[in-house]
MIVODREN-121144 format. One record per residue (C-alpha): residue in three letters; x, z, y. Coordinates in steps of 0.2 Angstrom, whole numbers. Layout:
MIVODREN-121144
<vovex resn="ALA" east="X" up="Z" north="Y"/>
...
end
This chain:
MIVODREN-121144
<vovex resn="MET" east="878" up="1071" north="-440"/>
<vovex resn="ARG" east="886" up="1063" north="-424"/>
<vovex resn="LYS" east="897" up="1052" north="-435"/>
<vovex resn="ILE" east="881" up="1046" north="-445"/>
<vovex resn="ARG" east="872" up="1041" north="-428"/>
<vovex resn="ILE" east="887" up="1032" north="-423"/>
<vovex resn="LYS" east="888" up="1022" north="-439"/>
<vovex resn="VAL" east="869" up="1019" north="-438"/>
<vovex resn="GLY" east="871" up="1012" north="-421"/>
<vovex resn="ILE" east="885" up="1001" north="-426"/>
<vovex resn="LEU" east="875" up="994" north="-440"/>
<vovex resn="ILE" east="860" up="990" north="-428"/>
<vovex resn="CYS" east="871" up="981" north="-416"/>
<vovex resn="THR" east="880" up="971" north="-429"/>
<vovex resn="ALA" east="862" up="966" north="-437"/>
<vovex resn="ALA" east="856" up="961" north="-419"/>
<vovex resn="ILE" east="871" up="950" north="-416"/>
<vovex resn="PHE" east="870" up="943" north="-433"/>
<vovex resn="ALA" east="852" up="939" north="-431"/>
<vovex resn="ALA" east="855" up="931" north="-414"/>
<vovex resn="ALA" east="869" up="921" north="-421"/>
<vovex resn="VAL" east="858" up="915" north="-436"/>
<vovex resn="GLY" east="844" up="911" north="-424"/>
<vovex resn="GLY" east="855" up="901" north="-413"/>
<vovex resn="ALA" east="863" up="891" north="-427"/>
<vovex resn="TYR" east="846" up="888" north="-434"/>
<vovex resn="LEU" east="840" up="880" north="-417"/>
<vovex resn="LEU" east="856" up="870" north="-415"/>
<vovex resn="GLY" east="855" up="864" north="-433"/>
<vovex resn="GLU" east="836" up="859" north="-430"/>
<vovex resn="PHE" east="841" up="850" north="-415"/>
<vovex resn="TYR" east="855" up="839" north="-423"/>
<vovex resn="LEU" east="845" up="838" north="-439"/>
<vovex resn="ASP" east="831" up="829" north="-428"/>
<vovex resn="ILE" east="845" up="817" north="-422"/>
<vovex resn="ILE" east="851" up="813" north="-439"/>
<vovex resn="LYS" east="832" up="810" north="-445"/>
<vovex resn="LYS" east="829" up="798" north="-431"/>
<vovex resn="GLY" east="846" up="790" north="-431"/>
<vovex resn="TYR" east="849" up="790" north="-412"/>
<vovex resn="VAL" east="849" up="800" north="-396"/>
<vovex resn="HIS" east="836" up="794" north="-383"/>
<vovex resn="GLN" east="843" up="781" north="-371"/>
<vovex resn="GLY" east="848" up="788" north="-354"/>
<vovex resn="THR" east="855" up="805" north="-361"/>
<vovex resn="ARG" east="870" up="811" north="-368"/>
<vovex resn="VAL" east="872" up="826" north="-380"/>
<vovex resn="SER" east="887" up="838" north="-378"/>
<vovex resn="SER" east="890" up="856" north="-384"/>
<vovex resn="ASP" east="902" up="870" north="-378"/>
<vovex resn="GLY" east="901" up="878" north="-395"/>
<vovex resn="THR" east="886" up="890" north="-391"/>
<vovex resn="GLU" east="873" up="878" north="-384"/>
<vovex resn="SER" east="868" up="860" north="-382"/>
<vovex resn="VAL" east="866" up="851" north="-366"/>
<vovex resn="VAL" east="856" up="835" north="-363"/>
<vovex resn="ALA" east="860" up="826" north="-347"/>
<vovex resn="GLU" east="854" up="810" north="-338"/>
<vovex resn="GLU" east="866" up="796" north="-339"/>
<vovex resn="GLU" east="873" up="793" north="-321"/>
<vovex resn="GLU" east="880" up="775" north="-322"/>
<vovex resn="LYS" east="869" up="760" north="-321"/>
<vovex resn="THR" east="872" up="741" north="-322"/>
<vovex resn="LEU" east="866" up="727" north="-311"/>
<vovex resn="PHE" east="866" up="710" north="-322"/>
<vovex resn="LEU" east="868" up="694" north="-313"/>
<vovex resn="ASN" east="869" up="676" north="-320"/>
<vovex resn="PRO" east="888" up="671" north="-322"/>
<vovex resn="ILE" east="893" up="654" north="-315"/>
<vovex resn="PRO" east="909" up="646" north="-319"/>
<vovex resn="VAL" east="918" up="635" north="-305"/>
<vovex resn="TYR" east="933" up="625" north="-307"/>
<vovex resn="TYR" east="946" up="619" north="-294"/>
<vovex resn="LEU" east="964" up="613" north="-292"/>
<vovex resn="GLN" east="977" up="626" north="-286"/>
<vovex resn="ALA" east="992" up="618" north="-278"/>
<vovex resn="GLY" east="1002" up="634" north="-274"/>
<vovex resn="VAL" east="1002" up="652" north="-270"/>
<vovex resn="TYR" east="1011" up="659" north="-254"/>
<vovex resn="SER" east="1014" up="676" north="-247"/>
<vovex resn="ASP" east="1011" up="671" north="-229"/>
<vovex resn="MET" east="998" up="660" north="-221"/>
<vovex resn="ALA" east="1012" up="650" north="-212"/>
<vovex resn="GLY" east="1020" up="645" north="-229"/>
<vovex resn="ALA" east="1003" up="640" north="-236"/>
<vovex resn="ARG" east="998" up="629" north="-221"/>
<vovex resn="GLN" east="1015" up="620" north="-221"/>
<vovex resn="ALA" east="1012" up="616" north="-240"/>
<vovex resn="ALA" east="995" up="610" north="-236"/>
<vovex resn="LYS" east="1000" up="596" north="-224"/>
<vovex resn="PRO" east="1006" up="583" north="-238"/>
<vovex resn="LEU" east="989" up="586" north="-246"/>
<vovex resn="GLU" east="980" up="583" north="-229"/>
<vovex resn="GLU" east="990" up="567" north="-227"/>
<vovex resn="MET" east="983" up="561" north="-243"/>
<vovex resn="GLY" east="966" up="562" north="-236"/>
<vovex resn="LEU" east="962" up="578" north="-246"/>
<vovex resn="VAL" east="954" up="594" north="-237"/>
<vovex resn="PRO" east="964" up="609" north="-245"/>
<vovex resn="TYR" east="957" up="626" north="-243"/>
<vovex resn="ILE" east="967" up="642" north="-241"/>
<vovex resn="THR" east="960" up="658" north="-247"/>
<vovex resn="ASN" east="957" up="673" north="-237"/>
<vovex resn="GLY" east="970" up="687" north="-238"/>
<vovex resn="ALA" east="987" up="687" north="-246"/>
<vovex resn="PRO" east="992" up="680" north="-258"/>
<vovex resn="TYR" east="986" up="664" north="-250"/>
<vovex resn="ARG" east="981" up="651" north="-263"/>
<vovex resn="ILE" east="979" up="633" north="-259"/>
<vovex resn="TRP" east="962" up="626" north="-268"/>
<vovex resn="ILE" east="957" up="608" north="-269"/>
<vovex resn="GLY" east="940" up="601" north="-274"/>
<vovex resn="VAL" east="925" up="609" north="-283"/>
<vovex resn="PHE" east="921" up="604" north="-301"/>
<vovex resn="GLN" east="907" up="608" north="-314"/>
<vovex resn="LYS" east="919" up="604" north="-329"/>
<vovex resn="ARG" east="938" up="606" north="-331"/>
<vovex resn="SER" east="939" up="588" north="-336"/>
<vovex resn="ASP" east="932" up="582" north="-319"/>
<vovex resn="ALA" east="948" up="589" north="-311"/>
<vovex resn="GLU" east="960" up="578" north="-321"/>
<vovex resn="PRO" east="959" up="562" north="-310"/>
<vovex resn="VAL" east="963" up="571" north="-294"/>
<vovex resn="LYS" east="977" up="581" north="-303"/>
<vovex resn="GLN" east="984" up="564" north="-309"/>
<vovex resn="ILE" east="984" up="558" north="-291"/>
<vovex resn="LEU" east="993" up="573" north="-285"/>
<vovex resn="ARG" east="1006" up="571" north="-300"/>
<vovex resn="GLU" east="1010" up="554" north="-295"/>
<vovex resn="LYS" east="1014" up="560" north="-277"/>
<vovex resn="GLY" east="1026" up="573" north="-284"/>
<vovex resn="ILE" east="1014" up="588" north="-281"/>
<vovex resn="SER" east="1011" up="600" north="-295"/>
<vovex resn="SER" east="994" up="608" north="-298"/>
<vovex resn="PHE" east="984" up="616" north="-312"/>
<vovex resn="THR" east="965" up="618" north="-315"/>
<vovex resn="GLY" east="960" up="635" north="-310"/>
<vovex resn="SER" east="943" up="643" north="-313"/>
<vovex resn="VAL" east="933" up="658" north="-307"/>
<vovex resn="VAL" east="917" up="665" north="-314"/>
<vovex resn="ILE" east="905" up="670" north="-301"/>
<vovex resn="ASN" east="896" up="687" north="-306"/>
<vovex resn="GLY" east="909" up="687" north="-321"/>
<vovex resn="SER" east="908" up="706" north="-322"/>
<vovex resn="ASN" east="893" up="716" north="-321"/>
<vovex resn="LEU" east="891" up="728" north="-306"/>
<vovex resn="LYS" east="891" up="746" north="-311"/>
<vovex resn="TYR" east="885" up="759" north="-300"/>
<vovex resn="SER" east="881" up="778" north="-299"/>
<vovex resn="LYS" east="864" up="785" north="-297"/>
<vovex resn="GLY" east="868" up="790" north="-279"/>
<vovex resn="ARG" east="869" up="771" north="-275"/>
<vovex resn="GLU" east="852" up="766" north="-282"/>
<vovex resn="VAL" east="845" up="763" north="-264"/>
<vovex resn="PHE" east="860" up="753" north="-259"/>
<vovex resn="ILE" east="859" up="742" north="-275"/>
<vovex resn="ARG" east="841" up="739" north="-272"/>
<vovex resn="GLN" east="845" up="733" north="-255"/>
<vovex resn="VAL" east="858" up="721" north="-259"/>
<vovex resn="SER" east="853" up="715" north="-277"/>
<vovex resn="PRO" east="839" up="702" north="-270"/>
<vovex resn="VAL" east="852" up="695" north="-258"/>
<vovex resn="LEU" east="865" up="692" north="-272"/>
<vovex resn="GLU" east="852" up="685" north="-284"/>
<vovex resn="ALA" east="847" up="673" north="-270"/>
<vovex resn="HIS" east="865" up="668" north="-267"/>
<vovex resn="THR" east="867" up="665" north="-286"/>
<vovex resn="ASN" east="852" up="654" north="-286"/>
<vovex resn="TRP" east="859" up="644" north="-271"/>
<vovex resn="LEU" east="876" up="642" north="-278"/>
<vovex resn="LYS" east="869" up="636" north="-295"/>
<vovex resn="GLU" east="858" up="623" north="-287"/>
<vovex resn="ASN" east="872" up="617" north="-276"/>
<vovex resn="LEU" east="885" up="616" north="-289"/>
<vovex resn="ASP" east="875" up="603" north="-297"/>
<vovex resn="LEU" east="881" up="591" north="-283"/>
<vovex resn="PHE" east="899" up="592" north="-290"/>
<vovex resn="HIS" east="897" up="584" north="-307"/>
<vovex resn="ALA" east="910" up="571" north="-302"/>
<vovex resn="ASP" east="927" up="570" north="-296"/>
<vovex resn="CYS" east="923" up="558" north="-281"/>
<vovex resn="ALA" east="909" up="553" north="-270"/>
<vovex resn="GLU" east="907" up="535" north="-278"/>
<vovex resn="ARG" east="902" up="543" north="-295"/>
<vovex resn="LEU" east="887" up="552" north="-288"/>
<vovex resn="ASN" east="869" up="546" north="-288"/>
<vovex resn="MET" east="864" up="547" north="-270"/>
<vovex resn="GLU" east="846" up="544" north="-274"/>
<vovex resn="VAL" east="846" up="559" north="-286"/>
<vovex resn="LEU" east="856" up="569" north="-272"/>
<vovex resn="ARG" east="842" up="565" north="-259"/>
<vovex resn="GLU" east="828" up="571" north="-271"/>
<vovex resn="LYS" east="838" up="587" north="-274"/>
<vovex resn="LEU" east="840" up="591" north="-256"/>
<vovex resn="SER" east="822" up="598" north="-255"/>
<vovex resn="VAL" east="826" up="611" north="-268"/>
<vovex resn="VAL" east="843" up="616" north="-260"/>
<vovex resn="ASP" east="834" up="617" north="-243"/>
<vovex resn="SER" east="821" up="629" north="-251"/>
<vovex resn="VAL" east="834" up="640" north="-258"/>
<vovex resn="TYR" east="843" up="640" north="-242"/>
<vovex resn="LYS" east="828" up="647" north="-233"/>
<vovex resn="ASP" east="826" up="661" north="-245"/>
<vovex resn="ILE" east="844" up="667" north="-241"/>
<vovex resn="GLU" east="841" up="666" north="-223"/>
<vovex resn="SER" east="826" up="676" north="-224"/>
<vovex resn="LEU" east="834" up="690" north="-236"/>
<vovex resn="ASP" east="849" up="691" north="-225"/>
<vovex resn="ARG" east="840" up="694" north="-210"/>
<vovex resn="GLU" east="830" up="709" north="-218"/>
<vovex resn="LEU" east="845" up="717" north="-226"/>
<vovex resn="ASP" east="852" up="733" north="-217"/>
<vovex resn="THR" east="866" up="741" north="-227"/>
<vovex resn="ASN" east="873" up="753" north="-215"/>
<vovex resn="SER" east="890" up="747" north="-220"/>
<vovex resn="GLY" east="901" up="739" north="-207"/>
<vovex resn="ASN" east="912" up="730" north="-221"/>
<vovex resn="ILE" east="897" up="724" north="-230"/>
<vovex resn="SER" east="888" up="718" north="-214"/>
<vovex resn="ARG" east="903" up="708" north="-208"/>
<vovex resn="GLN" east="906" up="700" north="-226"/>
<vovex resn="LEU" east="888" up="695" north="-227"/>
<vovex resn="GLU" east="889" up="687" north="-210"/>
<vovex resn="LYS" east="904" up="677" north="-215"/>
<vovex resn="LEU" east="895" up="672" north="-231"/>
<vovex resn="ARG" east="879" up="667" north="-221"/>
<vovex resn="SER" east="890" up="657" north="-209"/>
<vovex resn="SER" east="898" up="648" north="-224"/>
<vovex resn="VAL" east="881" up="644" north="-231"/>
<vovex resn="THR" east="876" up="636" north="-215"/>
<vovex resn="GLU" east="892" up="626" north="-213"/>
<vovex resn="PHE" east="889" up="619" north="-231"/>
<vovex resn="HIS" east="871" up="615" north="-227"/>
<vovex resn="LYS" east="876" up="605" north="-212"/>
<vovex resn="GLN" east="889" up="596" north="-221"/>
<vovex resn="LEU" east="877" up="592" north="-235"/>
<vovex resn="PHE" east="866" up="582" north="-223"/>
<vovex resn="VAL" east="882" up="573" north="-216"/>
<vovex resn="PHE" east="886" up="568" north="-234"/>
<vovex resn="ARG" east="869" up="562" north="-237"/>
<vovex resn="ASP" east="869" up="550" north="-223"/>
<vovex resn="LYS" east="887" up="544" north="-225"/>
<vovex resn="GLY" east="890" up="545" north="-244"/>
<vovex resn="ASP" east="909" up="542" north="-242"/>
<vovex resn="GLN" east="924" up="551" north="-249"/>
<vovex resn="ASP" east="929" up="560" north="-233"/>
<vovex resn="SER" east="913" up="568" north="-231"/>
<vovex resn="TYR" east="913" up="573" north="-249"/>
<vovex resn="ALA" east="930" up="581" north="-248"/>
<vovex resn="LEU" east="924" up="591" north="-233"/>
<vovex resn="LEU" east="908" up="596" north="-243"/>
<vovex resn="GLN" east="920" up="603" north="-257"/>
<vovex resn="PHE" east="930" up="612" north="-244"/>
<vovex resn="LYS" east="914" up="621" north="-237"/>
<vovex resn="MET" east="909" up="625" north="-255"/>
<vovex resn="LEU" east="927" up="633" north="-258"/>
<vovex resn="ALA" east="925" up="644" north="-242"/>
<vovex resn="TYR" east="908" up="650" north="-248"/>
<vovex resn="ILE" east="915" up="655" north="-265"/>
<vovex resn="ASP" east="930" up="664" north="-258"/>
<vovex resn="ASN" east="918" up="674" north="-246"/>
<vovex resn="TYR" east="906" up="677" north="-260"/>
<vovex resn="LEU" east="920" up="685" north="-271"/>
<vovex resn="THR" east="926" up="696" north="-256"/>
<vovex resn="LEU" east="908" up="702" north="-254"/>
<vovex resn="TRP" east="906" up="706" north="-272"/>
<vovex resn="TRP" east="923" up="716" north="-272"/>
<vovex resn="GLU" east="916" up="726" north="-256"/>
<vovex resn="ILE" east="900" up="729" north="-265"/>
<vovex resn="ASP" east="908" up="734" north="-281"/>
<vovex resn="ASN" east="920" up="746" north="-272"/>
<vovex resn="ILE" east="906" up="755" north="-263"/>
<vovex resn="SER" east="894" up="756" north="-278"/>
<vovex resn="LYS" east="907" up="766" north="-288"/>
<vovex resn="THR" east="909" up="779" north="-274"/>
end
């Protein structure tokens, strides 16, 4: 009699386990069948399974999209130390050019700002005749999208309007560099465009003052970027009044400084947004 009760107990447990397994399999099957019927999983979710249950979790990584802007320049050397770069820049300065040395090693020597690769060719030819080798380099501002974790949403909301304003400012001002020398620019068109450039410049000043990132590196880099905008803006009006090659070369130098500082800021923000 005792053996019969044990067998009956085992049968009941087995039946219960089997029923649970069938029920679980049915629910899991219904879940995936629903996915198959609809053809997709809702955006912002991911589906995973450990073999017994399904898990639907929110996607943690987000992306900030900004308009990419290509910029061309001539590069006349790369050096491991600033002293070497400065020494190499002297012959270029003697030619009346204003070479820019990038921040941080390796130190690159940049010359000129161009909207198109072909615009750099006349200057490259002049350098070649002087025995100075160079090549046309390029950089794409906002070339990669900023990816950030959910915990950095507040930070990105703070900095994204500033980055957008700087992107607009850069786009408007790059239109000034559609030629390889000052003589090829239409000064009348330039003067008309200054009102647009000035308006975008005021937007940047206003946003930068309101921004508080609580990050020392970001704050310092924003200050450097703001300073380079101010320096460019001052030189722009000097060029408007003079319209000569020297003031144009210095305007290109100021723009290169801005681009270098923007790239550094972008790297700092990208680094923070992923932590």
